[in-house]
N, C-alpha and C positions, 0 to 999 in steps of 0.2 A: 778643496774648495771647488765644488762641482759646478758653480756658475760659470767657470771658465770652460768654454767649448762644451756646453752642457749636452747638446744633441749628440755629439761625437762620443762622449764618454759614458753615457748611460743608455739603457734600453729605451726604444728599440734601435738606437744608433742613427747615423745619418742616412739619408735616402740613397737608393740606388742611383748611380749616375752623377753623384756629387763629388767631383774631383777638384773642386776649387782650391787653389792655394797649394797644390801638390805638384812639384816639378817632375811629373811623370813623362816618359817618352811614349812613342807609339806602341811599343811592345807591352808596356804596362797598361796602356789604355785598352788594347785588344783583350788582354787578360781580364781586366775589370769588367769589360762589356760582356764577357762570356760567363761571368759569375752568376750563380743562382743561389738565393738565400736558403733554399731547401738543402743545400749541401751540408749545412751544420746539423741536420737531422740524421745524416748518415752515421751508422754505428762507429765507423772509423774516425769520425770528426767530433763526436759529442764531447769527448773528454780531453780534447786538445787545449792546453792552457794558453793564455796570452803570452806571446814571445816578448823578449826584453824591450824591443823598440816600442811596443804598445802597452805593456803591462803597467807601467807607471801612470799611463793616462786613463786606464780603466778603473772601475770601482776598487777601492782598497782602503784598508785601515792600516796605514803604514807604521811599521815598527822597525827601528834601526838599532841593532845591537853590536857591540864590539867583542871580538875574540882576542884576548890578550895572552901573550906568552907567560906561563906561570913562573918562569925563572927570571926573565928580564923585565917583565911588565910591559913590554912593547906591544902595540896593536898589530896583530898579524892580519886581521881581516875585519871588515864590517859585513854584517848580514842584514839584508833588507827583506822584510817579510810582510805579509798582510795583503799581498796582491794575488790575483788569480794566476800567478806564475809559481807561487810557492817560494821558499827561501832562496835568496840569490846572494851568493858570496862575492864580495869585492876584496881581492887579495891586496894587502898593503906591504908585503915583504919583498918587493922587487923581483918576484919570480917572473920568468919570461912567458909569453903566450906560447901555446903548443904549435906544432908544425901544421902545414897545410892539410895533411891527411888525418889529423886528429878528428875525433867525433864532434859533430855539431849538436847542440842541445837548444831547448827553448830559451834557456837563460843565457846561453853562450858562456864564454870565459872572460871574466872581468878583472882588471887590475886598477888600483887607485893610487893617486899621488896628490899631495897637497901643493897647491899653487897659491901661496899666501893663505888666506882664510877660505879659499875655494877648494873643494874636493873635486878633482878631475877623475873620471872613470872612463876607461877604454875597454870596449867589449868586442870580441871577435867570436868566430865559430858559433854563429846563431843559425838555427834551423829556419828555412824559408817560411814566411808567414805573412800576415797582413799589417799594413800601416794604418788602414782605416777599415772598419768592418762593413765594407760594401764592395769588396773585391780588389781594392787597391793593395798591391802586394809588394814585398821586397824579396830579394833572392838570398841564397845562403852565402853570397859574397859580400853582403852588407856589413858595414862597420858602424858601431854606435859609440858616440862620444858624449858624455854627460858632464855637466858642471853643477855641483850642489853648493848652494849658499844659504846660510842661516842668518836672518836679520831679526833679532829679538825673538818672538815666538813664531815667526813665519819662515818656512823653509821653501826655497825655490829650486827647482830642477830644470835646467835648460838642456835639451837633447839635440844632437846633430846626427842625422842618419845619412850615410853615404852609400850608394849602391850603383856600381858600374853597369848593372844589367837593366834596371828599371828607372833610375833617376838621372836627370841631366845635370843636376847640381844638388848640393846638400839640402836636406829638409830640416829646418830649425823650428822647434816647438818648445813650449815651457808649461810647467804645472806648478801649483803652489799648495802647500799644506799649512795648517795652523795647529800649533801644539795644543793637545787636550790631555791634561793630567789625569782625567777621570775616565778616559776611554778604555773600555774593556777590549782586549785583543781577541780576535777570532779570524781564522782564515776564511777568505772569500769563497762562497759557494761550496763550502765543505771540501776544499782542495785536497786531493788525494783519496777521496771517497767516492769519486764519480763511477757509476756503473752504467754503461751504455745500454739502451733498450730501444726497441722499435718505436718511432714517433709518428711517421707518415707512411701510408701504404704506398710502397714502391715495388716495381718489378725487380726480381733478383738480378743484381749486377748493374742496376740503373745508377747513373751518375748525373745529378741535376746540373744542367749547363744551358748555355745559349750559343748556337752557332752564329758566326758573323752575320750581322744584319737582321737577326731574328729577335733581338731583345726589345720587346715592346714597351718596357717600363722606363727606359733610359730618359725619356722626355718628361717624366713626371716631376722631377726636381725643378726643372726649368719652368714648367707650367704652374707648379704649386706656389713658387716664390717670386715669379716674375723676373727671372734671370735669363738673358739670352742663352740659347742652347749652346752656342759656340763657346761661351765663357765657362759653362759647367764642365767642359771637357778637360779642364786643368792644363798643366804645363807651367813652366817656370815663369812665363810672362804674366800669368794671372796672379802672381804673388805681389807684384810691384805696383806702386801708385800710378805709374805712367799708363797702366792698362785702362784707367778710367777714360782716357782720350779715345781708345778703341771702342769702349762700351757705348760712348755717345753716338757712334756711327752704326750701331746695331739696333734692330727692332726689339723693344722691350715688351714682352708679353704681359698681359694683365694678370696679376697673381690670383690663382684660384682660391687660395686661403683667404684673401680679402673678399672675394665674391661670396664665399660661404659665410664669413663673419658678417658681412653686410646684410645678407639674406636673413640670418638669424635675428639680427638686431632690429630689422624692419618688418618682420613677419607679423601679420595680424592673427587674432585668434581663429578666424575662419580659414586663413591660409594654413596655419599649423594643423588644424583639424583635417583639412583635405589631404595634407602630406601624410598624416598618420594612416589615413584610409588607403 
């Protein structure tokens, strides 16, 4: 149901500098400020899938299958597929998570347990990646906890990301799906078939980035939507209703999106003709 957080979940994604509602610390903020969108055109980055904390929010045609023991009939695991992460296994046989030196993967290592009618999924050993596709990142020490609930034909997944490196408190988000009996299954973006190729002319060894204080597009989100720049910088306090009191003490910029819309709606034929020239 992509109307939930639409800009974040589909292309082109949220704007650079939009850290609203993310409990990031200064280290995460500096890292996000240094991010340049051209990095995804680097050969080494083109075929990186969405990691587990983001994959369920991205575009997907979700399919959940059960792996049953052929002797006992018990469910050994659930497999979630249809995301740009590829198949993700949720082990249901009480096996322990691997040790601290075990390999980290984009999917991580997931175990599940039923808590009443809710499936709880605990995931560790995830490769460092992004929480939001504008440079907001999580580290390889992050832990992901998910709660899956089915109400009639609606499935809701509530996720909790905890990261001692970049987050000051847990990040809680949710997504919903509606059952479609006629949906054909296909992996997103031909997962597993990606072949990197040059996309942008860059010097050999160049790494797109912004040094501290040089990112000139960070203000665009604030200016486009009429949000105080201080508020766009994120942090735990921007999550809670009490932050509205602080907003009232800030200067609210006039949103550029409104100005453009107003100009289009009130332009005369003569004005439109001059602009085209």
